[in-house]
C-alpha positions, 0 to 999 in steps of 0.5 A: 876479534877472532872467531871463538870456534876456531880456537875451540875446534883446534883444541877439541881433539875430536870431531865436533858434535851438536852440543859443541855449538852451545859451548862455541856460542857461549865462548863467542859471547864471552870473548865479545864481552871481554873485547868490548872492555878493551875496544876503542871506538870500533870492535870488529868481530870475525863472526857472530852467532848467525854463523852458528845458526846457519852452521847448525841448520846445515849440519843438524837441520836445527839450531838450539833455542839458546843460540836463537835467543842470544841472536835476538838479544845481540846488536851490531852496527854493521855487517861486512859480508865477504863474497866468494870471489877469492880462491878457496884456501884449504884449512883443516877446520874449513868445510864446504869447498865446492863452488855450489856449497860456497854460493849456498852459504853466501846466499844464506848469510846475504839473506840474514844481513838483508833482513836484519835491518842493519847496514851491511857492505858487500865485500868483493874483489882483490884483497886491497879492494876488500879492505878499501870497501870495508874501511869505507863502510866502517867510516860511514858509521861515524 
């Protein structure tokens, strides 16, 4: 399932503001709910609300309570955490291209998955190595 933020921001027609993050969170949760209805044994989401939390805290110094409450109620079976060892690809919606920024955000997400108590896999290497590692981690859940 793709991230809701990408579609939302593409259609926004202006720079996003803090209140947009609430709309993105609601859309993400709605998309996940709809996707679960049609998913087979696995639903793989490009993102979750933790990304919005990190994004909000980095940009605005805080995260809205509604997003935090939704995070507390969310569940997943596995996190696939992608390392920053592939080249940066420019994208009008992508922020934080500098290596030190990429390390900072990777470490934020790494802390989250480590402390979540949910199994996680560190996804690194070539595109094929990443795919192989991800598939092996998903298969380990069965």
